[in-house]
C-alpha positions in Angstrom: 26.7 -9.7 -0.7 27.6 -11.9 -3.6 30.2 -13.5 -1.4 27.6 -14.3 1.2 25.4 -15.8 -1.5 28.2 -18.1 -2.6 28.9 -19.2 0.9 25.2 -19.9 1.3 25.3 -22.1 -1.8 28.2 -24.1 -0.4 26.7 -24.5 3.1 23.4 -26.1 2.3 22.9 -27.8 5.6 20.0 -26.1 7.4 19.5 -23.7 4.4 16.4 -24.3 2.2 17.1 -22.8 -1.3 14.1 -21.5 -3.3 15.6 -22.5 -6.6 17.0 -25.9 -7.7 19.3 -26.4 -10.7 22.4 -24.7 -9.6 23.8 -21.1 -9.9 22.7 -20.6 -13.5 19.1 -21.4 -12.7 19.3 -19.2 -9.6 20.6 -16.3 -11.7 17.9 -16.8 -14.4 15.0 -16.9 -11.9 16.5 -13.9 -10.0 16.7 -11.8 -13.2 13.1 -12.7 -14.1 11.8 -11.7 -10.6 13.8 -8.5 -10.5 12.5 -7.6 -13.9 8.9 -8.3 -12.8 9.5 -6.1 -9.8 10.9 -3.3 -12.0 7.8 -3.7 -14.2 5.5 -3.1 -11.2 7.6 -0.1 -10.2 7.1 1.4 -13.7 3.4 0.6 -13.4 3.1 2.6 -10.3 4.9 5.5 -12.0 2.6 5.3 -15.1 -0.4 5.1 -12.8 0.7 8.3 -11.1 1.1 10.1 -14.4 -2.3 8.9 -15.5 -3.9 10.2 -12.3 -2.0 13.6 -12.3 -3.0 14.2 -16.0 -6.6 13.4 -15.1 -6.6 10.6 -17.6 -8.0 7.8 -15.5 -11.7 8.3 -16.2 -11.3 8.6 -20.0 -12.2 4.9 -20.6 -15.7 4.2 -19.4 -15.7 0.4 -19.8 -13.4 -2.5 -19.0 -12.6 -6.0 -20.2 -10.4 -8.4 -18.3 -8.6 -9.4 -21.5 -8.4 -5.9 -22.9 -9.3 -4.8 -26.4 -7.8 -3.0 -29.4 -7.8 0.8 -29.2 -9.9 2.9 -31.6 -8.4 2.5 -35.1 -10.6 4.7 -37.2 -12.1 8.2 -36.9 -15.5 6.6 -36.4 -14.3 4.5 -33.5 -12.6 7.5 -31.9 -15.9 9.4 -32.1 -17.8 6.5 -30.5 -15.3 6.4 -27.6 -15.5 10.2 -27.3 -19.3 10.1 -27.2 -19.1 7.5 -24.3 -16.8 9.9 -22.4 -19.2 12.8 -23.0 -21.8 11.0 -20.9 -19.5 10.9 -17.9 -19.7 13.3 -15.0 -16.0 14.3 -15.6 -16.7 15.6 -19.1 -19.9 17.4 -18.1 -18.3 19.1 -15.0 -14.6 19.5 -15.8 -13.8 18.9 -19.5 -16.9 20.2 -21.2 -15.9 21.4 -24.7 -12.8 19.3 -24.8 -11.5 18.6 -28.3 -11.1 15.2 -29.8 -7.3 15.6 -29.9 -7.3 16.4 -26.2 -9.5 13.4 -25.5 -7.1 11.1 -27.4 -4.2 12.1 -25.1 -6.0 11.2 -21.9 -7.4 8.0 -23.6 -4.0 6.8 -24.6 -2.6 7.5 -21.1 -5.3 5.3 -19.5 -5.0 2.7 -22.3 -1.2 2.5 -21.9 -1.6 2.0 -18.1 -4.1 -0.8 -18.6 -2.1 -2.6 -21.3 1.1 -2.2 -19.4 -0.5 -4.1 -16.5 -1.7 -6.9 -18.9 1.9 -7.0 -20.3 3.1 -7.7 -16.8 0.9 -10.7 -16.6 2.4 -12.1 -19.7 6.1 -11.5 -18.8 5.4 -13.1 -15.4 3.3 -16.1 -16.5 5.4 -17.3 -19.5 8.8 -17.5 -17.6 7.0 -19.0 -14.6 5.6 -21.8 -16.7 9.0 -22.4 -18.3 10.9 -22.5 -14.9 8.2 -24.8 -13.5 8.6 -27.2 -16.5 12.4 -27.2 -16.0 11.9 -28.0 -12.3 13.8 -25.0 -11.1 10.9 -23.7 -8.8 10.6 -25.4 -5.4 7.1 -25.9 -3.9 7.7 -23.1 -1.4 8.6 -20.6 -4.1 5.9 -21.8 -6.4 3.2 -21.1 -3.8 4.6 -17.7 -3.1 4.7 -16.8 -6.8 1.2 -18.2 -7.4 -0.2 -16.0 -4.7 1.6 -12.9 -6.2 0.2 -13.8 -9.6 -3.3 -14.0 -8.2 -2.8 -10.6 -6.5 -1.7 -9.2 -9.8 -4.8 -10.5 -11.6 -7.0 -9.1 -8.8 -5.2 -5.7 -9.2 -6.9 -5.2 -12.6 -10.3 -5.8 -10.9 -9.4 -3.4 -8.1 -8.4 -0.8 -10.7 -11.7 -1.0 -12.5 -13.6 -0.9 -9.2 -11.7 2.3 -8.5 -12.4 3.9 -11.9 -16.1 2.9 -11.7 -16.5 5.1 -8.6 -15.3 8.1 -10.5 -17.9 7.5 -13.3 -20.8 8.0 -10.8 -22.5 11.3 -10.3 -20.9 13.3 -7.3 -23.1 13.8 -4.3 -23.1 17.6 -4.7 -23.6 19.6 -7.8 -20.5 21.7 -6.9 -18.2 18.7 -6.4 -15.8 17.5 -9.1 -16.0 13.9 -10.1 -13.1 11.8 -8.7 -12.5 8.2 -7.7 -13.1 7.1 -4.2 -10.1 7.8 -2.0 -10.6 4.4 -0.3 -10.6 2.6 -3.6 -7.6 4.5 -4.9 -5.7 3.7 -1.7 -6.7 0.0 -2.0 -5.4 0.0 -5.6 -2.0 1.7 -4.8 -1.5 -0.3 -1.6 -2.1 -3.5 -3.5 0.5 -2.5 -6.1 3.0 -1.8 -3.2 2.2 -5.2 -1.7 2.9 -7.0 -5.0 6.1 -5.0 -5.5 7.3 -5.8 -2.0 6.5 -9.5 -2.5 8.4 -9.7 -5.8 11.4 -7.7 -4.7 11.8 -9.7 -1.4 11.4 -13.0 -3.2 13.9 -12.0 -5.8 16.4 -11.0 -3.1 15.8 -14.4 -1.4 16.5 -16.2 -4.6 19.8 -14.5 -5.4 21.0 -14.0 -1.9 19.9 -17.0 0.2 22.2 -15.9 3.0 22.6 -12.4 4.4 26.0 -10.6 4.2 27.8 -12.0 7.3 31.5 -12.5 7.7 31.6 -12.6 11.5 29.5 -13.4 14.6 30.0 -9.7 15.7 28.5 -8.5 12.4 25.5 -10.9 12.8 24.9 -9.5 16.3 25.1 -6.0 14.9 22.7 -6.8 12.1 20.2 -8.2 14.6 20.2 -4.9 16.5 19.7 -3.0 13.3 16.8 -5.3 12.4 15.0 -4.5 15.6 15.1 -0.8 14.7 14.4 -1.2 11.0 11.1 -3.1 11.4 9.2 -0.3 13.2 10.8 2.3 10.8 9.6 0.2 7.9 6.1 0.3 9.3 6.2 4.1 9.5 7.4 4.3 5.9 4.5 2.1 4.8 1.9 4.0 6.7 3.2 7.3 5.3 2.9 5.9 1.7 -0.7 4.8 2.4 -1.5 8.3 3.7 -0.1 9.7 0.5 -2.7 7.6 -1.4 -5.4 9.3 0.6 -3.8 12.7 -0.2 -4.1 11.8 -3.9 -7.6 10.4 -3.6 -8.9 13.6 -1.9 -6.9 15.9 -4.2 -5.5 17.2 -0.9 -2.3 18.3 -2.6 -4.2 21.2 -4.2 -5.1 22.7 -0.9 -2.8 24.6 1.5 0.1 25.0 -1.0 2.3 26.6 1.6 5.0 25.3 3.9 5.7 24.9 6.8 2.3 26.5 7.7 -1.0 25.4 6.2 -2.2 28.7 4.8 -1.9 31.2 7.7 -2.1 28.6 10.5 -0.2 25.6 11.6 -3.3 23.6 12.1 -6.5 24.4 10.1 -9.7 25.0 12.0 -11.8 22.5 10.0 -9.9 19.3 10.6 -12.7 17.8 12.7 -15.7 19.1 10.7 -17.0 15.7 9.5 -19.1 13.3 11.5 -18.4 10.6 12.6 -15.0 11.8 13.7 -13.1 8.9 12.0 -14.1 10.2 8.6 -11.9 13.2 8.9 -8.8 11.1 8.8 -9.7 9.7 5.4 -12.0 12.2 3.7 -11.3 15.7 5.2 -8.9 17.5 2.9 -7.3 19.5 5.7 -6.9 16.6 8.0 -5.6 14.3 5.3 -2.9 16.7 4.3 -2.0 17.5 7.9 -1.7 13.7 8.6 0.6 13.3 5.7 2.8 16.2 6.8 3.1 14.7 10.3 3.8 11.2 9.0 6.4 12.4 6.5 8.2 14.3 9.3 8.0 11.3 11.5 9.5 9.1 8.8 12.4 11.5 8.3 13.1 11.7 12.0 12.8 7.9 12.6 15.2 7.1 9.7 17.6 9.7 11.1 17.2 8.1 14.5 18.0 4.7 13.0 21.2 6.1 11.5 22.2 7.8 14.8 21.5 4.7 16.8 23.5 2.4 14.6 26.4 4.6 13.8 28.7 3.0 16.4 27.5 -0.6 15.9 29.9 -3.2 14.5 28.0 -4.1 11.3 28.8 -5.1 7.7 29.9 -2.2 5.5 27.1 -3.0 3.1 24.5 -2.5 5.8 26.1 0.7 7.0 26.1 2.0 3.4 22.5 1.0 3.0 21.4 2.9 6.1 23.2 6.0 4.8 21.5 5.7 1.4 18.1 5.4 3.2 18.7 8.6 5.1 19.6 10.4 1.9 16.5 9.1 0.1 14.3 10.1 3.0 15.6 13.7 2.9 15.1 13.8 -0.9 11.6 12.4 -0.6 10.6 15.1 1.9 12.1 17.7 -0.4 10.2 16.3 -3.3 7.0 16.4 -1.3 7.4 20.0 -0.3 8.3 21.0 -3.9 5.2 19.2 -5.2 3.0 21.0 -2.7 4.5 24.4 -3.5 4.2 23.8 -7.3 0.4 23.1 -6.9 1.2 19.4 -7.8 3.1 19.8 -11.0 3.0 16.5 -12.9 6.7 15.9 -13.1 7.2 16.7 -9.4 4.2 14.6 -8.3 5.4 11.7 -10.3 8.9 12.0 -8.8 7.4 12.1 -5.4 5.4 8.9 -6.0 8.5 7.2 -7.4 10.4 8.5 -4.3 8.0 6.7 -2.0 8.5 3.4 -3.7 12.3 3.9 -3.8 12.4 4.6 -0.1 10.3 1.5 0.5 12.7 -0.5 -1.7 15.6 0.6 0.5 13.8 -0.4 3.6 13.0 -3.8 2.1 16.6 -4.3 1.2 17.7 -3.2 4.7 15.3 -5.7 6.4 16.4 -8.5 4.0 20.2 -7.9 4.5 19.8 -7.9 8.4 17.9 -11.2 8.6 19.3 -14.1 10.6 21.7 -16.4 8.7 21.3 -20.2 8.6 22.7 -22.3 11.5 25.4 -23.8 9.2 26.7 -20.4 8.1 26.6 -19.1 11.7 28.7 -22.0 12.9 31.3 -21.4 10.2 31.9 -17.7 11.1 34.8 -16.3 13.1 34.0 -14.1 16.1 35.4 -11.0 14.5 35.7 -10.1 10.8 39.1 -10.1 9.2 40.4 -6.6 8.3 42.2 -6.2 5.1 44.7 -3.3 4.8 
């Protein structure tokens, strides 16, 4: 891949680079963008831990710029009193000690401040690279849009938390955030991560790995299969957010059956019918099981369909890694379910979803069409070295 990038730097005819200033500037911008993407990845993991430890509703107010945490016993008691007015304390955590409250408060506080930290480590280098003239207009517009999405993510997060601070519709229901808002929050994080990771790849690898026309043709065939598979992976991840939002992982902790049956009897209990796919615990978990199985089978089919194609070794290796990750992710999902959503397994499962998405992004990026100038310079068949 590095060889392909070097070739792309030499053959600039017909290739619009995202970064000016030469290889050093390209490397610096690439490291910054990969670092930002990794920060978002860690944000998703921290958010998962915050949710799984039921820490997300511990802070009952929000400021865009953030604030200092409680620094004295009196300030801690004030925050605790605010929490005691929330439905979660009254219905779930009544009698909680101050020390236990401090734990969930610090979890939510860390998640919020980690997000604000991302804003700083993104904005400062962005300003520096703009001033140095490294960022092209096309890249600048992309990064500005991603920065705006990141700023909006904080607002979406509070919009989500606010729904969990409202009284539940039933006196028997536990307070929890809206599954729709949680899904919007997580999906937005995935979109930001995808944008950052794809852009970082485009900066450091302006040309795809291509050493022959035959390999380019093979990559095009892989691309046609990878796009629909990527869509299935994305939909499965979104369905996982609805599982989390409805606490559906705590129901039917058996596999492969759901309790004593393959399909529960109450999957269409809600009216109108469409609500069942987003709010009915049984249907939401069944959907996720079906989609997860579909994802594993579709990635397996991708590997099977491309095993005899003449493609770049890096692409072949990437397809194999994606199959392995898909199998691991399904294993993690089943283990999480059987463990009644243990925090460590649930966190690993969420990380696995983003890792699988990362591999699909990388596969789509490495199979894109090369520039005309590079295509003209390629031999028909790659040279084999013995």
